[in-house]
N, C-alpha and C positions, 0 to 999 in steps of 0.2 A: 504494500500500500504506500503511495507516495504522500508527501507532506500535505498536498491540497486535499486529498480524500480523507486523510487523518483529521485535518482541521474541520472538515465538514461533519465527520462522524462525531467529533467532540462537540461541535455546535448543536448537532441534532440531539445528543444526550443532554446537553445543558437546557435546551428548550423543553425536553421531556420533564426534566426536574422542575423547571419554572411552571409548567402547566400543572404538574402534580401539586406544587406548593400553592398555586392560586386556587386550585380546586378544593384544597383542604381548608381554605379560609372560611370563617363563619358566613361571609357574604361574598362569594366569588364574583369577580367582574367578568361577565360573559364576553364583553368586547375585548378585554385583554386576552382571554383564553382563545378567542377566535383569531386574534392577531398572531398569537404565538403558534397556533396550529397552522396558519397559512405560511408562516416562516419555516416551520418544520417541514411542510409539504414541499416547499421550494427546494429545500436542502435535499430531501429525499429524491426529488426529480433530478437534481444536479448529480447526485451519486449514481443514479440509474444510467445517466448518460456517460459515465466514466468507464 
């Protein structure tokens, strides 16, 4: 795995953690979660193209 794909995998995992953290809050922000999920999907698509 090269540096670029490693960085993407790391960012993807970080977004997963942020989504989980936001979801556990007493009053999760749906807009923030949706934004994080969109970012995560873009990274997943970038990884698929590699």
